[in-house]
N, C-alpha and C positions, 0 to 999 in steps of 0.2 A: 506774468498777470495778467489780459488783455489788457485791463485797462493802464495797465503803465506804458508809456513810449519814449525811447531815447531823447530830448533836448541838447541842444547842443547853445552854446552862450555865447557872445559877442558883443563888443560896442559897440560902438558902424563905426566911426573914425575921432581921432583925436584932431586937432588941428596941431600940426605940426612943421619946420621946416629940418627936419633934424630924418626924418624917418628914413628909414636904410631904400638903397635904391632896387633892392632882388628883397621878397620874405624870407625872413632870416624864421628857421625851428626852434625854438629857443625850449628846447627838450628838460634842463633841467624844472626850469617851472610851467612846463606842459602845457604852451602856446602860439602859437604862431603871427609875425609881428608882421604887417601885410602893410605894403603903400597904398595909399588909395591916391583919388584928387583932391579931393579935402586934408589928406595927413596921414594918417597909423590905425589902423586899425587890426586891435586883439583878438585875435579867436582862439578860445581852449575849448577841453573836450567836453564832452556828452556827459548827459546825467538822467539817472532813470525817475523815473516822476509819471505822478497821477497827471492826465487832463485837468489842464485848467487849474495845478498845484499855481500855488506865486512863487515869484521863482526866488533861486535857493543861491546867486552869482558866487558863492564862499573860490569857487578857480577864476572867475574874472576879479575878483578881487585881488589874489593872492598873483595875477598874472599882471595888471596895473600895477599892483605896485612895487615886485621885482622890471617891469618892463625901464617901469623912470626911473633904474638905475641904467639905462642901457641907452637910455634916449629922453630927449628932453621931452616932454608930455605936454599939450599947450593946452585949453579949454575939450572937454568930448563935443562933437556934434552932435550928439541921441543925447535928452534929457535922460535918458532908463536907454537901460543894455536892453540888445536885442535876443528876444528867443526863439527859435523854431525846431516844430517836430519831424522830425526824420520816419514819416512812415513803414512798417513793419511789421513783421507777422509774428507772434507771437513764434514759430520754429527759426524768422531770423531766414529763410528763406523766401523767397519773390516767389509770386503767384503768375501762372504763365498760364496761355490756353481758352478756350472758348469759353464764353462765361454762359452757366450752363442755361439760365433762362431769358438769353436774349440774343435770340439768332443771330448770328454776322458779327456779334460784338467777340472781337477776342483783349484779353485781360495780358495784365507785361508794368506790373508794379509792387509794393512792398522791398525794395530793394534795400532801408537804409542807406546807412552812409556808403554800400557799395552801387549803388546804381549807376555812376561815375565808369568804373571798375567789369562791373558786369556787363554794363549795357552793350555793348559787342556783343560778347556770349543768351545774352536774350535773343538778341535782337536776332543768333544766326537761328538759336534750338524753336522763335517761331514763325518766322521766315520755313526751316523745315515742320513744321508740324499744319501750315497753313499748308502746304503745296503736298500734303498727306503722303511727306517720309517726316514722321513724327522722331526724333530721337528717345530713348528709352530712359534718358533723365526727365521726359514729359510728362511722364506718370507724379514722381515726384512733387512737382510744381503745380500740374495740374488746380486746380477751384475746386476740383470736385471732394468733399472730405477732408476738405483742411480745416482749424480753427474760425473763426473771424470769417468763413468763404461764403458763409449762409443768405447772403444780403446780394451775391456775385450770379 
């Protein structure tokens, strides 16, 4: 559904001297425990929710409970869990190419949680298109005809 987006939940930090020295992926609890300057960050997965919907940090609460068995958690640094939206398109493909209504503007967005992974490939595709040698993939990623790209 177009009005639903992936949200990622995390607590910013717990004050603790017992944080691991390297990030730890705890697959059994679906969380990452990462050392930070102020202690320990617990990051969980994504939920699909409507924009502006209240937080439902069930994953985070479970992860905190389990993490407390592994590490002595101190007080949270932040009073409320953080939630961030990952911008993505309904078809989960990024938008790359010329902005149809804005001459000289090129688009490269909507990678969702794959931005870091797809960034280099997107840059190559966009560079090829900008130098008039577009890959056939660009037709699938162009803004024209894509859902929600009427504003582009």
